[in-house]
C-alpha positions as CSV (number, residue, x, y, z in Angstrom):
1,M,142.0,9.8,56.0
2,L,145.3,8.1,56.8
3,I,147.5,9.2,59.7
4,R,150.7,7.5,60.7
5,S,153.1,8.5,63.5
6,F,156.2,7.5,65.4
7,P,158.0,8.9,68.5
8,A,161.2,10.6,67.4
9,G,164.4,10.9,69.3
10,A,165.1,11.2,73.0
11,F,162.1,13.4,73.7
12,G,159.7,11.0,72.0
13,T,158.3,13.8,69.8
14,N,155.3,12.5,67.7
15,C,156.1,12.9,64.0
16,Y,153.0,12.5,61.9
17,A,152.3,11.8,58.2
18,V,148.8,12.9,57.1
19,A,147.4,11.7,53.8
20,S,144.1,11.1,52.1
21,G,145.0,7.4,51.8
22,P,147.7,4.8,51.1
23,G,149.9,5.5,48.0
24,Q,149.0,9.2,48.1
25,E,150.8,12.5,48.7
26,C,151.2,13.4,52.4
27,V,152.0,16.2,54.8
28,V,154.8,15.6,57.4
29,V,154.2,17.2,60.8
30,D,157.1,17.9,63.3
31,P,160.1,15.8,62.1
32,G,162.1,15.9,65.4
33,M,165.4,14.5,66.5
34,D,166.7,11.5,64.5
35,A,163.6,11.4,62.5
36,V,165.0,11.1,58.9
37,E,165.4,7.3,58.7
38,P,162.3,6.2,60.7
39,L,160.2,8.7,58.7
40,A,161.5,7.3,55.4
41,R,160.5,3.8,56.6
42,M,157.1,4.9,57.7
43,L,156.4,6.6,54.4
44,A,157.6,3.6,52.4
45,E,155.2,1.3,54.3
46,D,152.2,3.1,52.9
47,G,153.8,4.4,49.7
48,L,153.4,8.0,50.8
49,K,155.1,10.9,49.0
50,P,155.6,14.1,51.2
51,V,154.8,17.5,49.7
52,A,155.4,19.7,52.7
53,V,156.5,19.8,56.3
54,V,154.3,21.7,58.8
55,L,155.6,22.7,62.2
56,T,153.5,23.2,65.3
57,H,156.2,25.4,66.8
58,G,159.9,26.1,66.7
59,H,161.4,24.0,69.5
60,L,164.3,21.9,68.5
61,D,162.7,18.5,69.4
62,H,160.1,19.3,66.7
63,T,162.3,20.9,64.1
64,F,165.6,19.0,64.4
65,S,165.2,17.1,61.1
66,V,163.2,19.6,59.1
67,L,166.2,20.7,56.9
68,P,167.3,17.2,55.8
69,V,163.6,16.2,55.3
70,C,162.9,19.2,53.2
71,D,166.1,19.0,51.2
72,G,165.7,15.2,50.8
73,Y,162.3,15.4,49.3
74,D,162.6,19.0,47.8
75,I,159.6,20.2,49.8
76,P,158.8,23.5,51.7
77,A,158.4,23.9,55.5
78,Y,155.7,26.0,57.2
79,L,156.0,27.7,60.6
80,H,154.3,30.6,62.4
81,P,156.5,33.7,61.9
82,K,156.6,34.4,65.7
83,D,158.8,31.3,66.0
84,F,161.1,32.1,63.1
85,G,163.7,33.3,65.7
86,M,164.0,29.7,67.0
87,L,165.4,28.8,63.6
88,S,167.8,31.7,63.3
89,D,169.1,31.6,66.9
90,P,168.1,28.4,68.6
91,A,170.4,28.8,71.6
92,K,168.4,31.9,72.7
93,W,165.1,30.1,72.9
94,H,165.8,26.6,74.2
95,G,167.4,27.0,77.6
96,P,170.6,25.6,78.9
97,Q,169.6,21.9,79.1
98,L,169.3,21.7,75.3
99,A,172.5,23.7,74.6
100,P,174.6,20.6,74.0
101,L,172.1,19.5,71.3
102,I,172.2,22.8,69.4
103,T,175.9,22.7,68.5
104,G,176.2,21.8,64.9
105,V,172.5,21.6,64.1
106,R,171.5,23.0,60.8
107,L,168.1,24.6,60.6
108,P,166.4,26.3,57.7
109,D,166.9,30.0,57.1
110,P,163.6,31.7,58.1
111,S,163.5,33.3,54.6
112,D,163.1,29.9,53.2
113,V,160.2,29.0,55.4
114,K,156.6,29.7,54.5
115,S,154.4,31.5,57.1
116,L,151.5,30.0,58.9
117,D,148.7,32.5,59.5
118,D,145.9,32.1,62.1
119,G,142.7,30.8,60.5
120,A,144.4,30.0,57.2
121,V,143.5,26.7,55.5
122,L,146.4,24.8,54.0
123,S,145.2,22.6,51.2
124,L,148.1,20.2,50.8
125,A,148.2,16.6,49.5
126,G,144.4,16.4,49.3
127,V,144.2,17.4,53.0
128,D,142.8,20.6,54.5
129,L,144.7,21.8,57.6
130,T,143.2,24.8,59.4
131,V,145.8,26.8,61.3
132,R,144.9,27.7,64.9
133,H,147.4,30.0,66.6
134,A,147.6,29.1,70.2
135,P,150.5,30.8,72.0
136,G,151.7,30.0,75.4
137,H,154.2,27.1,75.0
138,T,155.9,29.4,72.5
139,Q,154.9,32.7,70.9
140,G,154.2,31.0,67.6
141,S,152.6,27.7,68.7
142,V,149.9,26.5,66.4
143,M,147.5,23.6,66.2
144,F,146.0,22.1,63.0
145,S,142.4,21.1,62.7
146,V,141.8,18.3,60.2
147,D,138.8,16.2,59.2
148,L,139.5,12.6,60.1
149,G,136.3,11.4,58.4
150,E,134.6,9.8,61.4
151,A,135.5,12.7,63.7
152,P,137.3,16.0,63.7
153,G,141.0,15.9,64.5
154,L,143.5,18.2,66.1
155,L,147.2,18.1,65.6
156,A,147.9,19.8,68.9
157,G,151.7,20.1,69.1
158,D,152.8,21.0,72.6
159,V,149.6,22.9,73.5
160,L,147.6,20.0,74.8
161,F,148.5,16.5,76.0
162,A,146.6,13.7,77.6
163,G,146.2,15.0,81.1
164,S,148.5,17.9,80.7
165,V,149.6,20.9,78.6
166,G,152.9,22.2,77.3
167,R,155.5,23.8,79.6
168,V,155.7,27.6,79.6
169,D,159.0,28.1,81.5
170,L,161.3,28.3,78.4
171,P,162.0,31.7,76.7
172,G,158.9,32.9,74.9
173,G,156.6,30.9,77.1
174,S,153.7,32.5,79.0
175,W,151.2,30.9,81.4
176,D,148.7,33.8,80.7
177,D,148.9,33.1,77.0
178,M,148.5,29.4,77.5
179,L,145.4,29.9,79.6
180,R,144.0,32.2,77.0
181,S,144.7,29.6,74.2
182,L,143.1,26.8,76.2
183,R,140.1,28.9,77.0
184,D,139.6,30.5,73.5
185,V,141.0,28.0,71.1
186,V,140.8,24.5,72.7
187,L,137.7,24.6,74.9
188,P,135.3,25.6,72.1
189,L,136.2,22.5,70.1
190,D,133.7,19.6,69.9
191,D,134.1,16.9,72.6
192,E,134.5,14.3,69.8
193,T,137.6,16.0,68.5
194,V,140.5,13.5,68.5
195,V,143.6,15.2,69.9
196,L,146.9,14.0,68.3
197,P,149.5,15.6,70.6
198,G,153.2,16.4,70.1
199,H,154.1,13.9,72.9
200,G,152.3,10.9,74.4
201,P,149.1,9.1,73.5
202,A,146.0,10.5,71.6
203,T,143.0,11.7,73.6
204,T,139.8,13.6,72.9
205,I,138.6,17.1,73.8
206,G,135.8,15.5,75.8
207,R,138.1,13.4,77.9
208,E,140.4,16.4,78.6
209,R,137.5,18.7,79.3
210,A,136.3,16.2,82.0
211,T,139.7,15.3,83.5
212,N,142.5,17.7,82.6
213,P,143.1,20.1,85.5
214,Y,144.6,22.7,83.3
215,L,141.6,22.9,81.1
216,A,139.5,23.3,84.2
217,E,141.6,26.2,85.3
218,A,141.3,27.8,81.9
219,A,137.6,27.4,81.9
220,S,137.3,29.3,85.2
221,A,140.0,31.9,84.5
222,P,138.7,35.5,84.7
223,K,139.0,37.6,81.7
224,G,141.0,40.2,83.6
225,R,144.8,40.4,83.8
226,G,145.2,40.3,80.0
227,L,143.1,37.1,79.8
């Protein structure tokens, strides 16, 4: 398995390319701000040809370049339908601090985007990506499980970071949903799982289980109050 990445734009969003090996087709994950040219350079280095864009959620720092990437390579984009509203009305979902970035941004029409369903397996570019719906950061946040060969992998988006988790204070965020996702989706994963997050360095489930205070809170959260 070949995984390449670079931090895109002012928010340092990790944009990934996942392929079975050099010179093969690939899947692009989360092409964020100012990602078109660095993505093209990264793909050229390994002779990769993209066949699809998959999005972990609808926030602009992960979707900013999805339309030019999809148009440029004539490929489809995938997103969980609960985040389709972020494409059709981004100003409503991103908060005032991102408002200046939204003006003039062209995003795909949701009718042109393929739906991600929880538990579905996307077989793209010789790679199997298992969709794991994990709301909390957004209503439609997902993670993708992938076999890295030597260990299982998790493209975690903004659900789980090294030492932290995604923010829940923007429209559509929910701390109760995040706790439920951490408890029911993240914590059951094997300790050896390599976490490839939407921001920051890679980590493992085992390391986060031992050190991440938010996972500790999720593990001890009672099942009441909707959890």
